[in-house]
VOBA-1610 file (N, C-alpha, C; in pm, whole numbers, padded with zeros to 5 digits, always signed):
BEGIN
Met+00680+02768-02506Met+00642+02668-02406Met+00675+02528-02455Met+00633+02499-02584Met+00660+02367-02643Met+00810+02343-02651Arg+00885+02452-02681Arg+01030+02439-02693Arg+01091+02397-02560Asn+01043+02454-02449Asn+01096+02421-02316Asn+01067+02276-02280Ile+00943+02230-02315Ile+00905+02091-02286Ile+00993+01996-02367Tyr+01018+02032-02493Tyr+01100+01949-02580Tyr+01244+01940-02528Ser+01298+02053-02482Ser+01436+02057-02430Ser+01449+01973-02304Thr+01345+01980-02219Thr+01347+01902-02095Thr+01342+01753-02126Phe+01261+01715-02226Phe+01247+01576-02266Phe+01379+01519-02319Ile+01444+01599-02406Ile+01573+01558-02463Ile+01678+01540-02353Ala+01681+01635-02256Ala+01777+01629-02146Ala+01758+01503-02062Ala+01629+01468-02039Ala+01598+01349-01961Ala+01644+01223-02031Ile+01621+01215-02165Ile+01663+01099-02245Ile+01814+01083-02241Leu+01886+01195-02259Leu+02033+01192-02257Leu+02086+01148-02121Ser+02019+01192-02014Ser+02060+01155-01879Ser+02048+01005-01858Ile+01936+00946-01908Ile+01914+00801-01895Ile+02020+00725-01972Ile+02048+00771-02097Ile+02149+00704-02180Ile+02287+00709-02114Phe+02321+00825-02058Phe+02452+00844-01996Phe+02467+00756-01872Ser+02359+00751-01791Ser+02361+00668-01670Ser+02376+00522-01705Ser+02308+00478-01809Ser+02316+00338-01854Ser+02457+00305-01901Ala+02518+00401-01968Ala+02655+00379-02017Ala+02753+00362-01902Ile+02738+00444-01798Ile+02825+00436-01681Ile+02807+00302-01610Tyr+02680+00260-01594Tyr+02651+00132-01528Tyr+02713+00017-01605Ser+02699+00024-01737Ser+02752-00082-01822Ser+02903-00088-01811Tyr+02968+00029-01807Tyr+03114+00035-01800Tyr+03164-00020-01666Glu+03095+00017-01557Glu+03141-00022-01424Glu+03119-00171-01398Asn+03022-00232-01467Asn+02987-00370-01437Asn+03033-00470-01543Glu+03093-00420-01650Glu+03139-00514-01752Glu+03270-00578-01707Pro+03303-00697-01755Pro+03429-00764-01719Pro+03549-00678-01757Leu+03659-00699-01685Leu+03781-00624-01712Leu+03822-00640-01858Ser+03849-00531-01924Ser+03885-00535-02065Ser+04020-00604-02082Lys+04049-00639-02206Lys+04178-00704-02234Lys+04293-00614-02192Thr+04280-00484-02220Thr+04385-00390-02180Thr+04399-00387-02029Gly+04284-00387-01958Gly+04287-00387-01811Gly+04353-00512-01757Arg+04320-00627-01817Arg+04380-00753-01773Arg+04531-00753-01799Asp+04571-00696-01910Asp+04714-00688-01942Asp+04789-00603-01840Ile+04724-00493-01798Ile+04787-00405-01699Ile+04802-00476-01565Glu+04693-00547-01523Glu+04696-00621-01397Glu+04802-00731-01402Lys+04811-00797-01516Lys+04909-00904-01533Lys+05050-00848-01526Phe+05071-00733-01587Phe+05203-00669-01584Phe+05241-00631-01442Lys+05145-00575-01367Lys+05170-00537-01228Lys+05205-00660-01143Ala+05132-00769-01165Ala+05159-00893-01090Ala+05297-00946-01121His+05335-00945-01249His+05468-00992-01288His+05577-00907-01222Thr+05556-00774-01222Thr+05654-00682-01162Thr+05667-00707-01012Asp+05552-00725-00945Asp+05551-00750-00801Asp+05621-00882-00768Val+05591-00985-00847Val+05652-01117-00826Val+05804-01111-00844Gln+05848-01040-00946Gln+05992-01028-00971Gln+06061-00956-00855Lys+05999-00850-00805Lys+06055-00774-00693Lys+06061-00861-00567Leu+05952-00932-00538Leu+05946-01016-00419Leu+06048-01130-00426Gln+06064-01187-00545Gln+06164-01294-00560Gln+06303-01245-00522Asn+06339-01129-00575Asn+06472-01073-00550Asn+06493-01038-00403Glu+06392-00974-00343Glu+06404-00929-00204Glu+06399-01045-00105Asn+06306-01137-00128Asn+06287-01246-00031Asn+06408-01336-00019Ile+06469-01371-00131Ile+06583-01464-00125Ile+06702-01401-00053Lys+06723-01272-00072Lys+06833-01203-00003Lys+06809-01205+00148Lys+06686-01181+00188Lys+06653-01179+00330Lys+06661-01318+00392Ile+06618-01418+00316Ile+06626-01556+00365Ile+06772-01596+00387Asn+06859-01559+00295Asn+07002-01588+00310Asn+07059-01521+00435Leu+07016-01398+00459Leu+07060-01325+00579Leu+07013-01395+00705Ile+06887-01433+00707Ile+06830-01503+00823Ile+06903-01634+00849Glu+06937-01706+00744Glu+07007-01834+00759Glu+07143-01815+00825Val+07218-01716+00781Val+07351-01689+00839Val+07339-01660+00988Ile+07247-01570+01023Ile+07231-01530+01163Ile+07179-01645+01248Ser+07086-01722+01193Ser+07031-01836+01266Ser+07138-01939+01297Lys+07224-01965+01201Lys+07332-02062+01222Lys+07435-02010+01322Asn+07458-01880+01323Asn+07558-01823+01413Asn+07511-01817+01557Phe+07384-01782+01577Phe+07336-01758+01714Phe+07226-01854+01758Gly+07201-01957+01677Gly+07106-02060+01718Gly+06963-02013+01727Tyr+06928-01915+01644Tyr+06791-01866+01648Tyr+06695-01969+01592Ala+06578-01977+01654Ala+06478-02077+01613Ala+06392-02025+01498Thr+06451-01945+01413Thr+06379-01898+01295Thr+06383-02009+01191Asn+06267-02045+01141Asn+06259-02159+01050Asn+06295-02116+00908Tyr+06423-02090+00887Tyr+06466-02044+00755Tyr+06447-02151+00648Lys+06447-02279+00692Lys+06426-02387+00596Lys+06286-02381+00537Lys+06187-02350+00623Lys+06049-02336+00574Lys+06037-02214+00484Leu+06104-02105+00524Leu+06102-01983+00443Leu+06158-02010+00304Arg+06266-02084+00301Arg+06329-02116+00172Arg+06240-02212+00090Lys+06177-02308+00158Lys+06089-02402+00089Lys+05971-02330+00024Asp+05909-02239+00100Asp+05795-02162+00047Asp+05838-02074-00070Tyr+05959-02019-00057Tyr+06011-01933-00164Tyr+06024-02013-00294Trp+06081-02134-00285Trp+06101-02214-00406Trp+05969-02270-00459Ser+05873-02291-00371Ser+05740-02332-00417Ser+05678-02222-00502Ala+05701-02098-00461Ala+05651-01984-00540Ala+05724-01974-00674Arg+05853-02002-00673Arg+05930-02000-00797Arg+05878-02105-00897Ile+05837-02220-00844Ile+05781-02325-00929Ile+05650-02278-00992Leu+05569-02207-00911Leu+05444-02152-00963Leu+05470-02051-01074Val+05576-01973-01058Val+05614-01877-01162Val+05650-01950-01290Ser+05727-02057-01278Ser+05767-02135-01396Ser+05647-02196-01466Lys+05539-02220-01390Lys+05416-02274-01446Lys+05322-02163-01495Lys+05371-02039-01484Lys+05295-01920-01525Lys+05169-01899-01441Gln+05171-01950-01318Gln+05061-01926-01225Gln+05099-01805-01138Ile+05099-01689-01201Ile+05154-01567-01141Ile+05077-01522-01018Thr+04946-01526-01024Thr+04865-01480-00910Thr+04890-01565-00786Lys+04894-01696-00804Lys+04922-01786-00691Lys+05064-01763-00638Ala+05158-01742-00729Ala+05296-01715-00689Ala+05305-01585-00611Gln+05231-01486-00656Gln+05229-01356-00588Gln+05176-01370-00445Asp+05067-01445-00428Asp+05009-01465-00295Asp+05107-01536-00202Leu+05173-01640-00253Leu+05267-01717-00172Leu+05390-01635-00136Leu+05438-01554-00229Leu+05555-01470-00203Leu+05522-01359-00103Gln+05401-01308-00108Gln+05359-01206-00011Gln+05350-01266+00129Lys+05299-01388+00140Lys+05294-01459+00268Lys+05437-01488+00315Asn+05522-01528+00224Asn+05663-01554+00251Asn+05731-01428+00304Gln+05701-01317+00242Gln+05758-01187+00282Gln+05718-01152+00426Lys+05592-01174+00460Lys+05542-01144+00594Lys+05614-01228+00699Glu+05631-01357+00672Glu+05699-01446+00767Glu+05847-01412+00779Ile+05907-01372+00668Ile+06047-01328+00669Ile+06064-01207+00760Asn+05975-01110+00746Asn+05983-00988+00827Asn+05963-01016+00975Glu+05879-01115+01006Glu+05860-01153+01147Glu+05991-01208+01206Ser+06063-01287+01128Ser+06192-01341+01173Ser+06295-01229+01186Leu+06298-01139+01090Leu+06394-01028+01093Leu+06367-00935+01211Lys+06242-00920+01247Lys+06206-00835+01361Lys+06266-00890+01490Val+06256-01021+01508Val+06312-01087+01627Val+06464-01070+01630Ile+06527-01093+01515Ile+06673-01084+01505Ile+06720-00941+01531Ser+06650-00844+01472Ser+06687-00704+01488Ser+06679-00661+01635Lys+06578-00712+01705Lys+06564-00681+01848Lys+06683-00735+01926Tyr+06725-00855+01893Tyr+06842-00917+01958Tyr+06967-00834+01930Tyr+06986-00795+01805Tyr+07103-00715+01768Tyr+07104-00581+01841Gln+06986-00524+01860Gln+06975-00397+01931Gln+07024-00413+02076Glu+06982-00520+02140Glu+07022-00545+02279Glu+07172-00570+02291Val+07226-00652+02200Val+07369-00683+02203Val+07453-00557+02175Ser+07410-00477+02079Ser+07482-00353+02047Ser+07486-00259+02166Gln+07372-00248+02236Gln+07365-00163+02354Gln+07461-00213+02463Glu+07465-00344+02482Glu+07556-00403+02582Glu+07702-00374+02548Met+07736-00384+02420Met+07873-00358+02377Met+07911-00211+02396Ile+07818-00122+02365Ile+07845+00021+02385Ile+07864+00050+02533Asp+07778-00009+02617Asp+07791+00011+02763Asp+07926-00039+02813Glu+07971-00152+02759Glu+08101-00207+02797Glu+08213-00112+02757Cys+08200-00052+02639Cys+08300+00045+02593Cys+08307+00166+02686Ile+08190+00214+02725Ile+08184+00331+02814Ile+08251+00301+02948Asp+08226+00183+03002Asp+08288+00143+03129Asp+08441+00143+03116Lys+08493+00089+03006Lys+08637+00082+02985Lys+08697+00221+02967Ile+08625+00307+02896Ile+08674+00444+02873Ile+08678+00521+03005Gln+08576+00501+03087Gln+08573+00567+03218Gln+08689+00520+03307Glu+08720+00393+03301Glu+08834+00339+03376Glu+08964+00404+03329Leu+08977+00415+03197Leu+09097+00476+03140Leu+09106+00624+03177Glu+08991+00691+03179Glu+08988+00833+03215Glu+09029+00853+03361Phe+08985+00764+03448Phe+09021+00772+03590Phe+09173+00758+03607Ile+09231+00662+03535Ile+09377+00640+03543Ile+09451+00762+03487Ala+09401+00818+03376Ala+09465+00933+03313Ala+09464+01054+03406Asn+09353+01077+03473Asn+09342+01191+03564Asn+09427+01170+03689Ala+09429+01046+03736Ala+09507+01016+03857Ala+09656+01034+03833Asn+09702+01003+03714Asn+09845+01011+03680Asn+09881+01138+03604Ser+09779+01222+03579Ser+09801+01345+03500Ser+09870+01312+03367Asp+09824+01206+03306Asp+09884+01159+03181Asp+09816+01230+03064Ile+09886+01328+03006Ile+09831+01409+02898Ile+09799+01324+02775Glu+09889+01234+02741Glu+09870+01150+02623Glu+09747+01059+02640Met+09732+01006+02761Met+09617+00919+02787Met+09487+00998+02786Lys+09494+01124+02834Lys+09375+01210+02834Lys+09329+01238+02690Arg+09426+01258+02601Arg+09393+01280+02460Arg+09327+01156+02400Lys+09378+01042+02441Lys+09321+00916+02392Lys+09177+00900+02440Val+09152+00940+02565Val+09018+00932+02621Val+08922+01021+02542Ile+08967+01142+02508Ile+08884+01235+02430Ile+08851+01174+02293Asp+08952+01113+02231Asp+08932+01049+02101Asp+08832+00934+02110Leu+08844+00855+02217Leu+08753+00741+02236Leu+08610+00787+02264Lys+08596+00898+02337Lys+08463+00953+02363Lys+08397+01000+02234Asp+08476+01057+02145Asp+08423+01098+02014Asp+08374+00976+01935Lys+08451+00869+01943Lys+08415+00747+01871Lys+08286+00686+01926Ile+08275+00685+02059Ile+08155+00626+02119Ile+08034+00713+02092Arg+08054+00844+02078Arg+07944+00934+02042Arg+07892+00903+01902Leu+07984+00874+01810Leu+07946+00836+01674Leu+07871+00703+01674Ala+07915+00613+01761Ala+07848+00482+01772Ala+07705+00501+01821Tyr+07685+00593+01915Tyr+07550+00619+01966Tyr+07461+00681+01858Gln+07519+00768+01777Gln+07442+00827+01667Gln+07395+00719+01570Gln+07486+00627+01541Gln+07452+00516+01451Gln+07348+00426+01516Phe+07358+00410+01647Phe+07262+00328+01721Phe+07122+00389+01711Asp+07113+00519+01723Asp+06983+00587+01711Asp+06924+00569+01572Thr+07009+00578+01470Thr+06964+00559+01331Thr+06914+00416+01311Ala+06988+00320+01368Ala+06949+00179+01358Ala+06816+00154+01429Ser+06798+00213+01545Ser+06675+00195+01621Ser+06556+00257+01549Glu+06581+00369+01482Glu+06476+00433+01403Glu+06435+00343+01286Ala+06534+00285+01220Ala+06506+00193+01109Ala+06430+00071+01160Asn+06467+00025+01278Asn+06399-00089+01340Asn+06252-00056+01366Gly+06227+00065+01415Gly+06091+00109+01443Gly+06008+00125+01316Asp+06075+00158+01205Asp+06007+00172+01076Asp+05995+00039+01002Gln+06036-00070+01069Gln+06031-00205+01012Gln+06122-00221+00890Arg+06229-00143+00888Arg+06333-00160+00786Arg+06442-00245+00852Phe+06409-00372+00868Phe+06490-00459+00953Phe+06627-00492+00893Val+06635-00505+00763Val+06766-00533+00701Val+06860-00415+00724Thr+06807-00294+00711Thr+06886-00173+00737Thr+06931-00168+00882Ser+06840-00195+00974Ser+06875-00189+01116Ser+06979-00295+01152Ile+06964-00416+01098Ile+07060-00523+01125Ile+07198-00486+01071Thr+07201-00428+00952Thr+07329-00384+00893Thr+07397-00280+00980Leu+07318-00185+01031Leu+07373-00080+01117Leu+07419-00136+01251Tyr+07341-00226+01309Tyr+07381-00287+01438Tyr+07510-00367+01421Arg+07525-00434+01309Arg+07650-00506+01282Arg+07767-00408+01277Ser+07746-00295+01214Ser+07850-00193+01207Ser+07887-00143+01346Ile+07786-00123+01429Ile+07809-00077+01567Ile+07888-00182+01645Lys+07852-00307+01628Lys+07924-00415+01697Lys+08071-00417+01658Ser+08097-00402+01528Ser+08236-00399+01480Ser+08311-00280+01540Tyr+08241-00168+01545Tyr+08298-00045+01600Tyr+08330-00063+01748Ala+08238-00122+01821Ala+08255-00142+01965Ala+08370-00238+01994Ile+08379-00345+01917Ile+08488-00442+01935Ile+08623-00375+01911Ala+08629-00288+01810Ala+08754-00216+01780Ala+08792-00123+01896Ile+08693-00058+01957Ile+08720+00031+02071Ile+08769-00050+02191Leu+08704-00161+02218Leu+08744-00246+02331Leu+08888-00295+02315Lys+08926-00329+02193Lys+09063-00375+02169Lys+09162-00260+02179Glu+09114-00139+02148Glu+09203-00022+02155Glu+09239+00012+02299Val+09147-00010+02392Val+09174+00024+02532Val+09230-00095+02610Ala+09235-00210+02547Ala+09277-00332+02617Ala+09428-00352+02613Asp+09478-00425+02711Asp+09618-00468+02710Asp+09632-00581+02606Pro+09757-00608+02564Pro+09778-00714+02462Pro+09713-00847+02497Asp+09723-00889+02625Asp+09663-01016+02665Asp+09510-01011+02660Glu+09454-00895+02693Glu+09309-00878+02693Glu+09252-00877+02551Lys+09331-00831+02455Lys+09285-00827+02315Lys+09251-00967+02265Ile+09331-01063+02307Ile+09305-01202+02268Ile+09173-01250+02328Lys+09148-01209+02453Lys+09024-01247+02520Lys+08902-01184+02451Ile+08918-01060+02405Ile+08809-00991+02335Ile+08778-01062+02204Asp+08883-01098+02131Asp+08864-01172+02005Asp+08791-01303+02029Asp+08825-01369+02140Asp+08761-01497+02171Asp+08616-01476+02217Lys+08594-01374+02297Lys+08460-01346+02349Lys+08361-01313+02238Tyr+08410-01237+02140Tyr+08321-01190+02033Tyr+08351-01256+01898Lys+08411-01375+01902Lys+08454-01440+01778Lys+08338-01465+01681Ile+08222-01502+01736Ile+08108-01529+01647Ile+08056-01397+01589His+08051-01294+01671His+08007-01163+01623His+08100-01108+01514Ile+08229-01129+01532Ile+08327-01080+01434Ile+08301-01142+01297Val+08275-01272+01296Val+08246-01342+01170Val+08107-01301+01118Asp+08010-01295+01208Asp+07874-01260+01168Asp+07867-01119+01110Asn+07945-01030+01163Asn+07948-00893+01111Asn+07988-00886+00965Arg+08057-00990+00918Arg+08094-01000+00777Arg+07988-01077+00697Asn+07876-01107+00765Asn+07768-01187+00706Asn+07817-01325+00662Glu+07899-01384+00749Glu+07950-01519+00723Glu+07910-01609+00840Val+07907-01738+00813Val+07873-01836+00916Val+07999-01876+00991Tyr+07993-01868+01125Tyr+08107-01907+01206Tyr+08123-02058+01202Lys+08245-02102+01175Lys+08275-02246+01166Lys+08360-02286+01285Lys+08306-02375+01365Lys+08380-02421+01481Lys+08497-02509+01438Ser+08611-02482+01498Ser+08732-02558+01460Ser+08737-02693+01530
//
């Protein structure tokens, strides 16, 4: 009987000691090792954000200059460099907060741009389909075998463009805006090439003029007015 009482007493004492140890561990300040880990994570995050944000800002600037978008890339760039200054001062946490805010505003601008690219790409594909249908009508009316083969080839090309369009739209929905913009640019280039393929020599010049800004923008360059 005494042995059971003694065992129960010892178990109770050990339980109190263990509970106190857990409370002390959970409420004590972050250890030096813990602070080092947090600091390392912050440095890694800041480095990643610096690399990603500046690339996206450069992209936004090119597109804004080409199409007159009211995206305030100058503010985005200013905030980015303010964060870089904080990094140089070793104020990593503040830099991390500013870069995360910068990232959010960048993505908001990219979302608007990606939506515009989606609409333009769709318009270009629709224009291609109209031209191909016109060519198909002429080919059937004249029983032109060579032209019919060309129509089949063009339909295959436009089918590939649609597949790429679906992939771009999916990326857009997943908020992978840089990916979607890159794909929409590819579609635009593809569509322009198709339009020139079905056009007469005189019309090719008109296509180049109509889409001159897009042609330059597709190379991620700023169109310079002559």
